C-alpha positions in Angstrom: -1.1 -52.2 8.2 -4.2 -51.9 5.8 -4.2 -48.6 3.8 -7.1 -46.3 4.9 -8.1 -45.5 1.7 -10.2 -48.9 1.5 -12.5 -47.5 4.2 -13.3 -44.3 2.1 -13.3 -45.7 -1.1 -16.2 -43.0 -2.4 -13.9 -39.8 -1.0 -11.2 -37.9 -2.4 -8.3 -35.9 -1.2 -10.7 -32.5 -1.5 -13.2 -34.4 0.5 -9.8 -34.4 3.3 -8.3 -31.0 2.8 -11.8 -29.3 2.4 -13.0 -31.2 5.5 -16.0 -32.2 3.7 -17.4 -35.8 5.3 -20.6 -37.6 5.2 -22.9 -39.4 3.4 -20.3 -40.6 0.7 -18.3 -37.9 1.0 -20.8 -34.9 0.6 -19.7 -31.7 1.0 -20.6 -29.4 3.8 -22.9 -26.8 3.8 -22.0 -23.8 1.7 -21.6 -20.6 3.3 -24.2 -18.1 4.3 -22.8 -14.7 5.4 -24.4 -11.0 5.8 -22.3 -8.4 5.8 -22.9 -5.3 7.6 -22.5 -1.8 6.7 -19.9 -0.4 6.0 -18.8 -3.0 3.6 -19.8 -1.1 0.6 -20.5 -3.6 -2.5 -21.0 -7.3 -2.8 -20.6 -8.9 -6.3 -21.4 -12.1 -7.2 -20.6 -14.1 -10.2 -19.5 -17.4 -11.9 -16.1 -18.5 -13.1 -15.6 -19.8 -16.0 -15.9 -24.2 -14.6 -19.1 -22.3 -13.9 -18.7 -22.2 -9.7 -20.6 -19.1 -8.5 -19.3 -17.1 -5.7 -19.7 -14.5 -3.6 -17.0 -11.4 -3.7 -17.0 -8.6 -0.8 -15.3 -5.5 -0.9 -14.9 -3.9 2.3 -13.6 0.8 2.1 -14.2 0.8 6.2 -13.6 -1.6 9.0 -16.7 -3.5 9.9 -17.3 -7.5 10.3 -18.0 -10.4 8.7 -20.7 -13.0 9.8 -21.1 -16.5 9.0 -25.1 -17.5 9.6 -25.1 -21.0 9.0 -22.8 -23.3 6.9 -18.3 -23.6 7.0 -15.5 -23.4 4.4 -12.6 -21.6 3.0 -12.8 -18.1 2.5 -10.5 -16.4 0.7 -8.8 -12.7 1.4 -7.1 -10.0 -0.8 -6.0 -7.4 2.0 -4.3 -4.1 1.7 -2.9 -2.2 4.2 -2.7 1.6 4.6 -0.1 3.6 2.0 2.5 5.5 3.6 2.7 9.3 3.9 5.0 11.9 1.7 7.6 13.3 3.2 7.4 17.0 4.5 10.5 19.8 3.3 11.7 22.7 5.2 14.1 25.0 3.5 14.1 26.0 -0.6 16.5 23.1 -1.9 15.7 19.3 -1.6 12.5 18.2 -2.4 10.9 15.0 0.2 10.7 11.0 -0.6 7.2 9.3 -1.8 6.0 7.2 0.9 5.5 4.0 0.4 2.6 1.6 -0.5 0.6 -0.9 1.6 1.2 -4.3 1.1 -1.4 -6.8 0.2 -1.8 -10.4 0.6 -3.8 -13.0 -1.1 -3.2 -16.3 0.7 -4.9 -19.6 0.0 -7.4 -18.7 2.2 -8.9 -19.3 5.7 -11.4 -22.2 6.9 -14.4 -20.4 8.6 -17.4 -21.4 10.6 -20.9 -19.8 11.9 -19.7 -16.6 13.8 -18.9 -12.9 13.6 -15.1 -11.8 12.4 -13.9 -8.5 12.8 -12.3 -6.6 9.5 -10.1 -4.1 10.1 -8.9 -1.2 7.3 -6.0 0.4 7.7 -5.9 4.0 7.7 -3.3 5.4 5.6 -0.4 7.7 6.9 0.0 11.1 7.8 1.1 13.5 5.1 4.6 15.2 6.0 4.3 18.6 7.5 6.7 21.6 5.6 8.0 24.3 6.9 9.6 27.3 5.5 12.7 27.9 7.4 16.3 26.3 6.9 16.7 25.1 10.9 13.3 23.6 10.9 13.5 20.0 11.7 12.2 17.9 8.6 9.0 15.8 8.9 8.3 12.4 7.6 5.4 10.8 6.7 3.4 8.3 9.0 3.3 4.5 8.4 0.4 3.0 6.8 -1.6 1.1 9.6 -2.2 -2.4 9.2 -5.2 -4.3 7.8 -6.7 -7.3 9.5 -9.1 -10.5 8.9 -9.3 -13.8 10.7 -5.6 -13.7 11.3 -4.4 -12.5 8.2 -1.8 -9.0 8.0 -1.2 -6.7 5.9 1.3 -4.4 7.1 1.1 -0.6 6.2 3.8 1.2 3.5 6.5 3.5 4.4 7.0 7.3 4.9 8.5 9.0 2.6 12.1 11.3 4.1 11.6 14.6 4.8 14.4 17.2 5.1 16.4 18.9 5.4 18.4 19.9 8.5 22.2 20.4 9.1 24.2 17.1 9.2 25.2 16.8 13.9 28.4 15.0 11.9 29.8 17.0 9.8 29.6 14.5 6.9 28.2 16.8 4.5 26.8 20.1 4.7 23.2 18.7 4.6 21.4 15.4 5.9 18.0 13.8 4.2 16.2 12.2 6.5 15.7 8.5 5.4 12.6 7.1 4.0 10.9 4.6 6.7 10.9 1.4 6.5 7.1 -0.4 5.7 6.1 -3.4 4.3 7.2 -1.2 0.8 9.7 1.1 2.0 9.5 4.9 1.8 11.7 7.6 -0.9 14.9 9.1 0.7 15.3 13.0 0.3 18.1 13.6 -1.8 21.8 14.1 -0.5 24.5 15.9 -2.4 24.5 12.6 -5.0 22.5 9.5 -5.2 22.8 7.4 -1.5 21.0 4.8 -0.9 22.0 4.1 2.4 18.5 6.4 3.2 15.6 5.1 1.7 13.5 3.0 3.5 13.4 -1.0 2.8 10.5 -3.0 2.0 9.8 -6.0 3.7 7.3 -7.9 1.4 6.8 -5.2 -1.2 9.4 -2.6 -2.8 12.2 -0.3 -1.1 11.6 2.7 -1.8 13.8 5.0 -3.9 16.7 7.2 -3.5 17.2 10.8 -3.7 19.5 12.3 -5.8 20.6 16.2 -6.9 19.6 19.3 -5.2 15.8 19.0 -6.1 14.6 15.8 -6.4 13.2 13.3 -3.8 13.0 9.4 -4.4 10.0 7.5 -5.1 7.9 5.1 -2.9 8.1 1.5 -3.2 5.0 -0.4 -4.4 3.3 -2.9 -2.6 2.5 -6.7 -3.0 4.8 -9.6 -3.4 7.3 -8.5 -5.4 6.7 -5.0 -5.5 8.4 -2.7 -7.7 10.9 -0.3 -6.8 10.5 3.8 -6.3 12.6 5.3 -8.9 15.8 6.3 -8.3 15.3 10.5 -9.8 18.5 9.9 -12.5 17.6 11.8 -14.3 15.8 14.5 -12.9 12.8 13.4 -14.0 13.1 10.2 -12.9 11.2 10.3 -10.0 8.0 8.3 -10.1 6.6 5.6 -7.6 6.8 1.6 -8.0 3.4 -0.1 -9.6 1.0 -1.9 -7.9 -0.1 -5.1 -8.0 -2.6 -5.8 -10.4 -5.5 -8.2 -9.1 -9.3 -9.8 -10.5 -10.1 -11.1 -7.3 -12.8 -9.2 -6.7 -14.3 -8.3 -10.2 -14.6 -12.0 -11.8 -14.4 -12.6 -15.0 -14.7 -9.9 -17.5 -14.4 -7.3 -14.9 -11.9 -4.3 -15.2 -8.7 -5.5 -13.4 -7.9 -3.0 -10.3 -4.5 -2.0 -9.0 -3.1 -1.9 -5.2 -0.5 -0.8 -3.2 0.9 1.9 -5.5 4.5 3.9 -4.3 3.6 7.5 -4.3 5.9 10.1 -7.0 9.0 11.9 -5.1 9.4 15.9 -5.6 10.9 17.6 -8.3 12.7 20.9 -8.7 10.7 22.0 -11.7 7.5 20.9 -13.7 5.9 18.7 -14.3 4.7 16.5 -11.1 6.7 13.0 -11.0 3.8 10.3 -11.4 2.2 8.3 -8.5 2.3 4.4 -9.3 -0.3 2.3 -10.4 -2.2 1.0 -7.6 -3.3 4.8 -6.2 -0.1 6.0 -5.7 -0.3 10.1 -5.5 2.1 12.5 -7.6 4.9 14.3 -5.8 5.4 18.0 -5.4 7.4 20.3 -7.7 8.8 24.0 -7.3 7.6 25.8 -10.0 9.6 28.7 -9.1 7.2 31.1 -7.8 5.7 30.8 -4.6 4.4 28.4 -3.1 5.5 25.5 -4.3 3.4 22.6 -5.3 3.2 20.2 -2.5 2.5 16.1 -3.0 -0.8 14.5 -3.8 -2.8 12.3 -1.3 -2.9 8.3 -2.1 -6.4 7.1 -3.9 -8.2 6.0 -1.1 -9.1 2.2 -0.7 -5.9 0.9 -2.5 -2.9 1.7 0.3 -1.3 4.6 -2.2 1.8 6.2 -1.3 1.5 9.8 -0.8 3.4 12.2 -2.8 6.3 14.1 -1.6 6.3 17.4 -1.0 8.5 20.3 -2.6 10.1 23.5 -1.6 9.7 26.7 -2.4 12.2 28.7 -4.4 13.8 31.1 -1.9 14.7 30.4 2.0 11.5 31.5 3.9 9.0 30.8 0.7 6.1 28.4 1.1 6.7 25.7 0.7 3.9 22.6 -0.7 3.3 19.4 2.2 3.4 15.7 1.7 0.2 13.8 0.5 -1.6 11.4 2.9 -1.6 7.9 2.7 -4.3 6.1 1.1 -6.3 4.0 3.3 -6.3 0.2 3.0 -9.5 -2.2 1.9 -10.5 -6.2 2.8 -11.7 -8.2 -0.2 -13.4 -11.6 0.7 -14.4 -14.6 -2.2 -16.5 -17.5 -1.1 -18.4 -20.4 -3.0 -22.0 -19.7 -3.5 
């Protein structure tokens, strides 16, 4: 059987993988695209090899329109961060919401047409209640971000607590962090117990709560992710760090970080920090009313919300969890 490359002596492997054919293996026309609002920014730049690129960042859902040409469009997608958990009594802080996941595949091949862009919203903040008998409220799951078949799922919400354990295993049980792209942290049982943490499907797990006042931090986005910190000692309730990326900025730009986990709450100041990549700091009980609530994750980073803290006495006002930060979509194609 004759070898096929004899009939395509002027072509290269890249011509086959990029679908570039024609006279002498000429490449297909480069993409010319229209980026309708609400895509907020477009950044053209040239890489060190001399290749010109156009990068587009979406901060809200919209469309990407290929007017002419065809080719590979690289995708960086960030799901919505999970919301920080609420609290309902005077003894335990809520775990922080996990940061949303990002995906950076090799790219998708697009031809002329209109392609929807969906930017996932952040998860809702867990509500807090001053009554010890009230049901705890976990933070909400972050929503999924999508583009052309690429999906970046949202982060898990942080655990909220507490109510009496129905099985009698302990006096109280703490609601688990939710599973998600990155897991939410848990509220603390009387000792460190990892069974309540949220599991990350593509990023880091949440941190387990510990002691009377400290909630676990949220897991971080991306692959690999960083687990939220287990608060042992009590000062260590931070969210996991997210993923550093220079995809949009290009050479010489300031690296951006996405998908940080939210900080867990603490029994005393200062706040536990959220992870790099938009994670919100956790709340704390300042031994006076009201407690300090968790901070929301930063918009368009997929950062998890910080966990709530409780008031100093039963019935005292409590802080609320922080909402998760919304996601984003970044596209890059050759100019």
